[in-house]
N, C-alpha and C positions, 0 to 999 in steps of 0.2 A: 301379073305384075307382084315385085316385091316391096313388101311393106314391112315397118317396123314400128313396134307398139312400146311407148314409155309410159309406166304408172307411176304416179306421184300421190296415190292413194293413200289414206290414213284410217287406222281403226278398222271397223267393219266392212268399209267400202275397199279396203286391201283386198280380202279375201274374196269378195264378190266378183271384183275384176278379174282376179287370178282365175277365178273359175270359168268364166266365159273368154279370157284369153287363152288359157291352157287349150280349150275345147278346140281352137282355130289355129293356134302358131304354136312354135316353138319358143320353150323358154332358154333365151340365151344369157339370162342373167337375173340377179334377184329382182329386178323391177323393167326386165326389158325381153319382149319377145318379136321373132320374127318369122315370116313365113312368104310362099308364093300363094296369091290369092286371086279371084276373079271380082269384078266389080260386084256382084251380086254378095258372094261371101262378105266382102267388106262392109257393104251397107246391112247386112245381117248382124254381124259385129257391134256396128254402132248402135243398131236398134237394140240390142241385149244391153249395152253398156247403159243407155239411156235409160232403159226400163228399170234397172237396178240402181240408177243414179243416186247420191245424196250429196251432202254438202261436203264430205270429206273424198267424193270421188275426183280424180284429175287424171283422165287418160288421153295422151297426145298419139296422134298416127302420123308418120312419115313415110312419104312414098318415093321410092327411087325410080329417078326419071332417066337417069343416064349413068355410067361409070363414076361420074365425077359430080352429079348434082343431084341431092335429096331436097324433097318440099315438104313442108308441112300439110297434110291432107284435112285435119280437122281434130278438135279438142273436144272431148266430152267432160262436164263438169266444170272444176274452178280453173277458169283461165289465169289467174294469178299465179300458179305454180310454174307457168311456162311465160317466155316473152313471146313476140309477135312472130318468132321463127321457130317456137316450139322447143325453144332450148330450155334446159333447167339450171338456174341460179346456183352457184356453187358456195355463193358467199354473200353476206348482207352486213350492211352497217346502219348505224342509227346517226353516224355523223352528218349535220346537215352541210350538202355541197357547197351551198352559196356562203359559207363561213369561212372557207378555205381561204389561205393567204392570198392565192392568185385572183380571187375575186374581191378582197377588200384591202388592197395595199394602196387606195388612191390617198396617199398621204396629203396630198395638196389639193384635195377635192374641195374644202372651204375656201382654199385661195382661189381656184378655178371659178366657182359662183360668186365671190366678191366681185372678181374683176369682172365676170359677164355682166353681173348686175349695175356695176357702174357705168359700164359702157351704154347698159339700154337707159339708164337714167341720163346719161350724157348725149345721147344720139339724136334726140330730137328737139335740142335747143337750137338747131339751126332752122326750124321751123316757126319760129319766133318773129322770123325778119317779117318785114312788110310785105317784101314781095310774095311770101308764101303765104301769109295772113290774106291777102288780097285774093289769091287764087281761091280760097275757100268760100268767098261771097258769091251767093247764086247769080248776081247779076253779072258777074266777070265773064267775059267772052273770051277771055285769054287763058282759062282754068287748064287749058290741056296742052299748054307750051312749056316746053323746059327753062326751069329758070337760069340766069346768067352764072349762078354758081347753085350746086345741088346742095342740099339742106345739111347733108353729113359732112360735107367738106366746109360749112360753116360752122358746124358744132364744134370741129377740130379746130377751127381759127380760136374759137371763144373758151374751149380748153386751154388751148395754149397761152392766150392772155391771162387765164386764171392762175396758172401753174407759174408762169413769168411774173409774178407779183414784184412790185416794186421794191422789194427788199433782194438783197443779195443771194438768198438761200432758195435754190429752186428743186433741192433734193424732194424725194417722193414723201418723206418724212414729213418735210414743211408745209407741203400743198395739201397733203393727207389731214395734217393736223388742223389747218383752217378750214378743210372743207367738215372735219368732225365737230369745228364750232359751229358751222354755219357762217362763216364769214365770208361772203362772196360780195364784191362790191361792183354793183351793177352798172354805175356810171364810167367807171372804169374800163370794165367790159365792153360798154359801147363806144366808148372813145377810143380805145386801142384797136379794136375789131375794125373800124372803119379804115383803118391805115391798110388793110387788108395783106397780112404778111402772105407772100408767095410760097413759103415754106414750114407751116404751121406743126408739121410732124417733125421737125427736123431738131436735134439737140435736145430732147425731152429726156428725163430720167427715166430709170429703166420701167418700172409701172406705169408711168403715164405713157410711154412709147407704147405698150402692149394694149393700155386702153384707147388711145388714139388709132391703131391698128384696126382693133377690133369695131371701132365706128367706122372708119373709113370704109372697110371693106364689106360691111354689112350686106349693103344691096349689091354692089359690083367690086369685082376685085380691080386695081389700079391696071389701065392700059398703058404697058411701057412704052415712055417717049422715045423717038427715035435715037437720041442721043446716048441713051442708055440701054437700048437692044443688042442682046447677046452680051451683056456685060455681067457677071455674076456678082452678089451680095454677099460677103462673106457672115453678115450678120443682120438681124431686123433692125438695127438701128441705122445701119448703112444703107439698108432700103428705105428706110423711113426720111433720111437725109436728104434722097435723090426726088422723093414724089412731090410733084407740084399739081396745081389746078389742071394743068394741060392733060394730065395722065387720065382723063374722062370724068373730070369734075365740073366741067365748064361748057356752056352750050352759046358756041359763037356762031352759027348758021347765019344770022344776021347782024353784023356788027353793030350797025345804028341802033338796034333794040337791045343789043347787050350793053353798051355803053349806057344807054339810058335807064337800063332796068338794074345795072350794076349797084348802085346807091342804095337801092330800095333792099337790096339783098344784105346790106350791113347796116339797116337801120330797125330798131326794136322799140318801136312806140308804144308796145304792152308789157315790156319787162321780158322777164326769162321765168322758166319753172322753179326758180329758187324761191319766189315769191310764194309757192304753195306749201304749206306745212306738211302735207301728206309727203311730198316730194323730198323736204329737208329730213323727214323722219326715215326714210328709206335710205337714203345717203348715208346717213349716221350709222344706220345698221349694217350697210356694206364696209365701211371704213373699218367698224369694230370687229367684222369677219376678217378683216386683213390681218389682225394682231391675233388671232386665236392659232 
């Protein structure tokens, strides 16, 4: 077989390795040897190199498998002088790769975090309904039946009511300011939510629309209703304007049960998470994150 030896030894180890390799192979470079050798001879070279090895020893043996393929057979000494294929590095850097621009140009990361956190805080508002709370009681035999309206849809209903306050200003700045102040009118939320808007995701300001999308798509993507199948939406807002509860957010397998339980989905006897001080604290923290 044809083998090539590469030495990256330092100090006295360089002289010792040269003495061994010069005995078995032809030196074809300052630190490179090549020869035709048997397995027994190759094992003898490896044994002698190990016998004289120190912390400054680093010798790699490459075996020629074919005209176009060479593979690493073994390394004696310091493996850090070579990579996994026995290749010697020709350059090094002290620069931390993770600090390069392509790893740290997430200029909108704080904004993304704030949006996701707000969506998470509003997502379970729908679980405050009488229908959902009754399902949590151990004695309820219908706990595995689907609610007439899924809780994330109800959460979007409530978010829509909060954003569309009685004032004329429904901009993102207006509802975020009220949210930062902790001003949430539960009485109005309960009253208006009971009307059950068919398109609570429609005509929302930009930030609110994005949060509503995160809420409604958390468990499942909307199932495109037949009237809009194959019709492209040019923007997120255009798509949100089309979505209704028929897009996979209602359970009408039993029409009588649907009509009976629907009212309970829009009743909130115990109020909302906004009564919780930790919830309000987290909301204010997220809103502040949007302005950084």
